[in-house]
N, C-alpha and C positions, 0 to 999 in steps of 0.2 A: 487550528484544525479541530481541537477538541470541542470548542464552543460551537462550531458550525457543523459538527458531526461528519467532517471530511475524513476519508480514509486513504492511505498512501496508494494502494493499488488502483482505486477508482481514479485518483488524480493522475497517476501514471498513464493508465489506459486512455483517459480523456485527453491528456496531452498528446499521446501518440496518434489519436484520431483527429487532432486539431480542434477539439472542443474547449477553447480557451476564450475567456472574456477579459479584456484589459480595461482598466479605468478609462473613462471617456476623455479625461483631461490629459492623457499621455500624448506626446507629440508623435507624428508618424515615424520619426527616426527612433524614438524610444521603443515603440511597438516593434519596429523592424529588428532592433537589437534583441529584444526579448524573444521574438520569434526565432531568431538565429540560435539563441541560447537553448530554447525549448527543443528545437530539432536536434541540436548537438547532444543534449543531455538525455533525451529519450532513448536513443539507440543503445548506449552502453547499459542503461538501466534495464531495458527489456532483455538484453543479452544475459545479464546477470540473473534476472528472474527466470529466464528460460533454462539456464544452467541449474539453478536451484530446483526447478521443477523436474528436470531430468534426474538429478540426484535423488530427489524425494520419491520419484517413481520406483526406485529400487528398494525402498524401505516399506515395511508393513505399515498400514494406516494406524495401527495401534501405537506404534513408536512415535509417529508424527503427533497423534492426539495427546500422548503423554508428555512429550518433550516441548513442543511448540506452544507454550502457555504464556499467559500474561506475566506470571511470576518469573519465568525464564527470561522473557524479553526485558523485564525491568532490571533483573540482575545484570544482563549483558549491557544494557544502557548505562547502568550505574558504573560499570567498570570502564566503559569507553567514553561516555558522554554524561558525566554526573549531573550537569545542570539540566539536561533534558529529562533525566530520570526524576530529579527533584521536582521539576515543573509538573510532570505527570502525577507524581505522588500528592502534590499540594493542591492540584486542581480538583474541585468537587466532583467532576465527572471523569477524572483521569483514569481511575481504575476500570470503570465500565467501558470507556473508550478503548483502552488498551486491550481489554478482553475481546471486544468486538473486532478490533484490528487483527488480533492473533487468530480469531475464528475465521475471518475472511482469508487470511494468509494460508491457514491450514486447509481450508476447503479448496482454494486455488491449487495449492501444491499437490493435493490428492486427486485433482481432476474433477472435483465436485462443484466447481464454480467456474463460470465463463463470463467474459465481458459482453454486455449487451450495449451496442452503440445507440440503440433506440432509447434505452433507459439511462444510458450514460453511467452505468455502474456494473459491478460484478453481481451476478445472480446465481443462486444455488440451483444445481440440477440434481435430480434424484439419483441416488446410488444405484448402480446396475448390479444385478445378481442377487 
């Protein structure tokens, strides 16, 4: 993901909209199994994301800006998934990727980013007020 500049929310929303490309050499049965998994996995992920956004909407933006940082995410990953945290730390672009990942998440949770099916990614919208 890091090497390709992919971000979790973009991938999730692309999967939800069916923007998925499978390798050409997969059998139709394998594609069918992957599609069933994609459809089953997207619903709970979107539900959890919606709940997180609902909770975040009750917090001041300053709190989200100060707490949802790459440093915080790396600490959480290190405690729950140390191998993932280590891979991010060791990757030459890992820190920048995680910072971008957290920025996208913060903007989405604050309602300042929306998914664009045309662009197939989250785009920042201007703050209102």
